[in-house]
C-alpha positions in Angstrom: 0.0 0.0 0.0 1.2 3.6 -0.7 2.2 5.8 2.3 -0.8 7.5 3.8 0.8 10.1 6.0 2.0 13.0 3.8 5.4 14.7 3.9 5.7 18.4 3.8 9.2 19.6 3.0 10.6 23.2 3.2 12.6 24.5 0.3 15.6 26.7 0.6 19.3 27.1 -0.3 20.0 23.3 0.0 17.2 22.4 -2.4 18.4 25.0 -4.9 21.5 23.0 -5.5 21.5 21.0 -8.8 19.5 17.8 -8.6 18.4 18.2 -4.9 14.8 19.3 -5.5 14.2 16.5 -7.9 15.7 14.0 -5.5 13.5 14.9 -2.5 10.4 14.9 -4.8 11.2 11.5 -6.0 11.9 10.4 -2.4 8.3 11.1 -1.5 7.6 14.8 -0.8 3.8 15.5 -1.3 3.8 19.2 -0.5 6.5 21.8 -0.5 6.7 24.7 2.0 7.9 28.2 0.9 9.0 30.1 4.0 8.4 33.9 3.6 10.8 34.5 6.5 13.7 34.0 4.2 14.3 34.9 0.5 13.0 37.2 -2.1 9.9 37.2 -4.2 12.0 36.1 -7.2 13.4 33.1 -5.2 9.9 32.1 -4.0 8.3 32.2 -7.4 11.3 30.5 -9.0 11.0 27.6 -6.6 7.3 27.3 -7.2 7.9 27.2 -10.9 10.5 24.5 -10.6 8.1 22.3 -8.5 5.2 22.8 -10.9 7.3 22.0 -13.9 8.7 18.8 -12.3 5.2 17.7 -11.3 3.8 18.3 -14.8 6.7 16.5 -16.5 6.3 13.5 -14.1 2.4 13.4 -14.4 1.9 13.9 -10.7 0.6 16.6 -8.3 2.7 18.4 -5.7 1.0 20.9 -3.3 2.4 24.4 -2.6 2.2 25.8 1.0 3.5 29.4 1.5 4.2 30.3 5.1 3.6 33.9 6.3 6.3 35.2 8.6 4.0 36.8 11.1 5.0 39.2 13.9 8.6 38.9 14.8 9.1 39.9 18.4 12.9 40.2 18.6 15.8 41.9 20.2 17.7 44.3 18.0 21.4 43.9 17.2 24.7 44.1 19.2 27.5 46.5 18.4 29.7 45.2 15.5 27.7 42.0 15.4 29.2 40.8 18.7 27.9 37.7 20.5 27.6 38.0 24.3 27.6 35.3 27.0 25.1 35.7 29.8 25.4 33.9 33.1 22.8 33.1 35.8 22.2 36.1 38.0 23.4 38.7 35.5 21.4 41.9 35.2 20.3 42.6 31.6 18.1 45.3 30.1 15.8 45.2 27.0 15.6 48.9 26.0 13.2 50.1 23.4 15.0 53.5 23.3 18.4 52.0 22.6 19.8 52.3 19.1 19.1 49.1 17.2 22.9 48.4 16.6 24.2 49.4 20.0 23.6 46.3 22.1 26.3 45.3 24.6 27.0 43.1 27.6 24.4 44.8 29.8 21.6 45.7 27.4 20.2 45.5 23.9 17.5 47.3 21.9 14.2 45.6 21.0 12.4 45.6 17.6 9.0 45.2 19.3 8.7 48.7 20.7 5.5 48.1 22.8 7.0 45.2 24.8 7.7 47.5 27.9 4.0 48.3 28.1 3.0 44.6 27.9 5.2 43.1 30.7 5.4 43.5 34.4 7.7 42.4 37.2 7.7 38.7 37.7 7.0 37.9 34.0 9.4 35.4 32.4 10.9 36.2 29.0 12.5 33.5 26.8 15.0 34.5 24.2 16.3 32.5 21.2 13.6 29.7 21.6 14.2 29.5 25.3 17.9 29.1 25.3 18.2 32.2 27.5 15.6 32.9 30.2 15.1 36.2 32.0 12.8 37.3 34.8 11.5 40.9 34.7 12.5 42.8 37.8 11.2 46.3 36.9 10.0 48.4 34.0 11.3 52.0 33.8 9.6 53.8 30.9 10.7 52.0 27.8 13.4 49.9 29.6 12.8 46.4 30.9 15.2 45.4 33.7 15.7 41.7 34.1 17.8 39.1 35.9 19.1 36.1 33.9 17.8 32.8 35.3 19.2 30.6 32.6 22.3 31.8 30.9 23.7 31.3 27.5 25.0 32.9 24.3 23.0 35.7 22.8 23.4 37.4 19.4 21.6 39.7 16.9 17.8 39.6 16.4 16.9 36.6 18.5 13.2 36.0 19.2 11.5 36.9 22.4 8.6 34.9 23.9 6.5 35.7 27.0 6.0 32.6 29.2 2.2 32.0 29.2 1.6 34.2 26.2 -0.3 37.5 26.2 1.6 39.8 23.8 -0.7 41.9 21.7 1.2 41.8 18.3 -1.2 41.4 15.4 -1.0 38.0 13.6 -0.9 39.8 10.2 1.9 42.3 9.5 2.3 44.6 6.6 4.9 42.2 5.2 2.4 39.4 5.4 -0.2 41.4 3.5 2.4 41.9 0.7 3.4 38.3 0.8 -0.3 37.2 0.3 -0.1 39.0 -3.1 2.9 36.8 -3.9 1.0 33.7 -2.8 -1.8 34.8 -5.1 0.7 35.3 -8.0 2.1 31.8 -7.3 -1.4 30.3 -7.2 -0.5 28.7 -3.8 -2.7 25.8 -2.6 -2.3 26.7 1.0 -1.1 29.8 3.0 0.1 29.2 6.6 -0.9 31.9 9.1 1.6 32.5 11.9 0.6 33.3 15.5 -3.2 33.5 15.2 -4.9 34.3 18.5 -8.5 34.0 17.4 -10.7 33.1 14.4 -10.8 36.8 13.5 -7.1 36.5 12.4 -8.1 33.6 10.1 -11.1 35.5 8.8 -9.0 38.5 7.9 -6.5 36.3 6.1 -9.2 34.6 4.1 -10.6 38.1 3.2 -7.2 39.3 2.0 -6.7 36.1 -0.1 -10.1 36.4 -1.7 -9.4 40.1 -2.6 -6.1 39.0 -4.2 -7.9 36.3 -6.2 -6.3 33.5 -4.4 -8.2 30.3 -3.5 -5.6 28.9 -1.1 -6.8 27.3 2.1 -5.5 28.8 5.4 -3.4 26.6 7.6 -3.3 28.2 11.1 -0.1 27.7 13.0 -0.8 27.1 16.7 2.1 28.9 18.4 0.6 31.1 21.1 -0.5 29.9 24.6 -3.7 31.9 24.5 -4.8 30.1 21.2 -5.1 26.8 23.2 -8.2 28.0 25.2 -11.0 25.6 24.2 -13.4 28.2 22.7 -10.5 30.0 20.9 -9.0 26.9 19.3 -12.4 25.6 18.1 -13.0 29.0 16.5 -9.6 28.9 14.8 -10.1 25.3 13.6 -13.6 26.1 12.3 -12.3 29.0 10.2 -9.3 27.2 8.8 -8.6 24.5 6.2 -6.3 23.0 8.8 -3.9 23.7 11.6 -0.2 23.2 12.2 1.1 22.1 15.5 4.1 24.5 15.5 6.0 23.1 18.4 8.8 25.7 18.5 7.2 28.9 19.7 4.3 27.0 21.3 6.7 25.0 23.4 8.6 28.1 24.5 5.3 29.8 25.6 3.7 26.9 27.4 6.8 24.9 28.4 8.0 21.8 26.7 6.5 19.3 29.2 3.0 20.4 28.1 3.7 19.9 24.4 3.1 16.1 24.0 -0.4 16.3 25.5 -1.3 19.4 23.5 -0.1 17.8 20.3 -2.4 14.9 20.8 -5.2 17.2 21.8 -4.8 19.4 18.7 -4.5 16.4 16.3 -7.7 14.9 17.8 -9.6 18.3 17.6 -8.6 18.9 14.0 -9.6 15.5 12.8 -12.9 15.4 14.8 -13.8 18.8 13.2 -12.9 17.5 9.7 -9.8 19.6 9.3 -6.2 18.9 8.2 -3.5 18.8 10.8 0.3 19.1 10.3 2.9 18.2 12.9 6.0 20.3 12.6 9.3 21.5 14.2 12.4 19.5 14.9 11.0 16.2 13.7 14.4 15.1 12.3 16.5 18.0 13.6 19.7 16.0 14.0 19.6 15.2 10.2 20.5 18.8 9.4 24.1 17.7 9.9 23.8 13.9 10.3 22.9 11.3 7.6 20.8 9.2 10.1 18.2 10.3 12.8 18.2 9.7 16.5 15.9 7.0 17.8 14.0 9.6 19.7 13.3 11.4 16.4 12.0 8.2 14.9 9.7 7.7 17.8 8.5 11.3 17.5 7.5 10.9 13.8 5.9 7.5 14.6 3.8 8.9 17.4 2.5 11.7 15.3 1.5 9.1 12.7 -0.3 6.9 15.3 -2.1 10.0 16.6 -3.5 10.5 13.1 -1.7 13.5 11.8 -2.3 14.2 8.1 1.3 15.4 7.5 4.7 15.5 9.1 7.0 18.5 8.2 10.7 19.0 7.5 12.1 22.4 8.0 15.8 23.1 8.1 16.4 19.4 7.4 15.6 20.0 3.7 15.9 23.8 3.4 19.4 24.1 4.7 20.6 20.7 5.8 23.4 18.5 4.5 21.2 15.5 3.8 17.8 16.6 2.4 17.2 13.4 0.4 18.1 11.2 3.4 15.7 13.1 5.6 12.8 12.6 3.3 13.6 8.9 2.8 13.9 8.4 6.5 10.5 10.1 7.1 8.9 8.0 4.4 10.2 4.8 5.8 9.2 5.6 9.4 5.7 6.6 8.3 5.2 3.6 6.1 6.3 1.1 8.8 4.2 2.8 11.5 1.1 2.7 9.3 1.3 -1.1 9.4 0.4 -1.0 13.1 -3.3 -1.9 13.7 -3.7 1.3 15.8 -3.2 3.4 12.7 -5.9 1.5 10.8 -8.8 1.6 13.3 -11.1 4.5 13.8 -14.4 5.2 15.5 -14.7 8.6 14.0 -18.3 10.0 14.3 -19.8 6.5 14.4 -22.2 7.6 17.1 -22.9 11.1 15.8 -25.5 12.6 13.5 -24.0 13.9 10.2 -24.6 17.4 8.8 -25.5 16.6 5.3 -26.2 13.9 2.7 -22.7 14.1 1.1 -21.0 13.7 4.5 -23.3 10.7 5.3 -22.4 9.1 2.0 -18.7 9.6 2.7 -18.9 8.0 6.1 -21.1 5.1 4.8 -18.6 4.5 2.1 -15.8 4.1 4.6 -17.8 1.8 6.8 -18.7 -0.4 3.8 -15.2 -0.4 2.4 -13.6 -1.4 5.7 -16.0 -4.3 6.1 -16.1 -5.6 2.5 -12.5 -6.2 1.5 -12.5 -3.3 -1.0 -9.3 -2.6 -2.9 -9.7 1.2 -3.3 -12.2 4.0 -2.9 -12.7 6.4 -5.8 -14.3 9.7 -4.9 -15.5 11.8 -7.9 -15.1 15.3 -6.5 -15.2 18.9 -7.5 -13.7 20.4 -4.3 -12.2 17.5 -2.5 -14.6 17.7 0.4 -15.9 14.1 0.1 -12.3 12.8 0.1 -11.6 14.9 3.2 -14.5 13.5 5.1 -13.4 9.9 4.2 -9.8 10.6 5.3 -10.9 11.4 8.8 -11.8 7.7 9.3 -8.6 5.7 9.7 -8.2 2.8 7.3 -5.7 1.0 5.2 -7.8 1.5 2.1 -6.5 4.1 -0.4 -8.8 6.9 -1.3 -8.4 8.3 -4.8 -9.8 11.8 -5.2 -10.7 11.9 -8.9 -11.3 15.3 -10.4 -10.6 17.4 -13.5 -9.8 20.4 -11.3 -6.0 20.7 -10.9 -6.6 23.0 -8.0 -8.5 20.3 -6.2 -5.9 17.7 -7.1 -3.2 19.8 -5.6 -5.1 20.5 -2.4 -5.8 16.8 -1.6 -2.0 16.2 -1.6 -2.2 17.2 2.1 -5.0 14.8 3.1 -4.0 11.6 4.9 -4.6 8.5 2.9 -5.9 10.5 -0.1 -4.2 10.5 -3.5 -5.0 12.8 -6.4 -6.1 11.3 -9.7 -6.9 13.3 -12.8 -9.9 12.2 -14.8 -11.8 13.7 -17.7 -15.4 13.4 -16.4 -16.8 15.9 -18.8 -16.2 13.7 -21.8 -18.6 11.1 -20.4 -22.2 11.2 -21.6 -23.8 9.1 -18.9 -23.1 7.5 -15.5 -22.3 4.1 -17.0 -19.6 5.7 -19.1 -18.4 7.6 -16.0 -18.1 4.4 -14.1 -16.2 2.8 -16.9 -13.8 5.8 -17.2 -13.1 5.6 -13.4 -12.1 1.9 -13.7 -10.1 2.5 -16.8 -8.2 5.3 -15.1 -7.5 3.2 -12.0 -6.2 0.3 -14.2 -4.0 2.7 -16.2 -2.5 4.0 -12.9 -1.8 0.4 -11.9 -4.0 0.8 -8.8 -6.5 -2.1 -9.4 -6.7 -5.3 -11.5 -9.4 -7.8 -12.5 -11.5 -9.0 -9.6 -10.8 -6.1 -7.3 -13.7 -4.3 -5.7 -13.9 -0.5 -6.0 -16.3 1.7 -4.1 -17.2 4.8 -6.1 -18.9 7.9 -4.8 -20.4 10.6 -7.0 -23.2 13.2 -7.2 -26.5 13.2 -9.0 -25.4 16.1 -11.1 -22.0 16.0 -12.8 -19.7 19.0 -12.5 -21.5 20.4 -9.5 -19.8 20.7 -6.1 -21.3 19.6 -2.8 -23.7 17.1 -4.3 -22.3 13.7 -3.5 -25.3 11.4 -2.8 -24.5 8.1 -4.5 -22.3 5.1 -3.7 -21.7 2.3 -6.1 -19.7 -0.9 -5.7 -17.9 -2.0 -8.8 -15.9 -5.2 -9.6 -13.0 -4.6 -12.0 -13.4 -6.8 -15.1 -17.2 -6.9 -15.1 -18.6 -5.9 -18.5 -21.5 -3.9 -17.1 -20.6 -0.9 -14.9 
């Protein structure tokens, strides 16, 4: 069986080297990530173009996710680019009035100028992803006085997090709004929103995408402590195409010991609300400089798969690492082996709930029938991919082929667990019997089925209309009458 869990890989300088992009796509990447935090518009569009050309030449579909930078709450720079060493007990100041290039051993400027108004004595600030920790002792105007409680090296423009969250920075910056226009130009399939604190942030992003003529789905990156509140996270999930468990900033804000339970909670919430979920950050971190992973990293990837994540993500491992292809192959192998575990094949998703519509009912009924009948594959004729999404929420070892003549839909389903894009020319068929025959012929051509296999087909009453799936038909490959 093909791998069900999808691999999302970040592009960067390493994949720009000759032959590397092709090697990671061949190794199993389903969706590529373009990180707006680094690179120029020309570089971003060039990478998108290279991926799309490769996919077309190889008769396949690769999704494009473009990741907005979001607010960067950072310190400024040190004099002459120096790096300082802070020790436990040192006094250190974050000064909004200090020149941005005048940092020294005792203080440094801050790019986020309103920080002094948002903290108070006793607050804990974490710098450089928590490598340096400071407790606020007092605030004097625009100057935050702290004492170092966890020392370490500190250099230019490192990030600042407030333990427990609560900073007021808007999720969408002016840079993000400009980058949304680039995403529209690239015809991105997904746009990732950094640091949303409510569904309003997602709604604003969707509004900007629509105004730019971009049909990309919004993936909300869960990175702030306040976004984990039950009512808030449900609002964010409801408004999004999916979420990303962004364990870097989230771990800094809530503390790493809370991350495992929150990861499981977020994956379950996303799936139960029929949304995509991506697990990200440091999954194979050691492979940035090593050709093999640690066993802890293997367990990390495997646990995300067992929890039901749609996709696992590689960041610096492919964007800037020494072994991009190895990282993808490793992730592929771990996912494939983990999916053989019975835990990854069993689901009770919504079996005891009422469904919202006919199309969702057909999708769930199809999965129940397929799982109990020994079906080879499920073929979902779809205009938007929605039916395939609903099916993919129910764990199974049966492959779901989203069959559509919409390239936009075919690219979007590349992120759905257990769903595979399959182009089909439905409009050339004059009746349902011919449509059924075309489906079987397409699956045979793609070497997915052979004579005697059972296929469950879902479709709508009216061809070429979205949201109308209301029929399920079971076909046996090789029968003369479909």
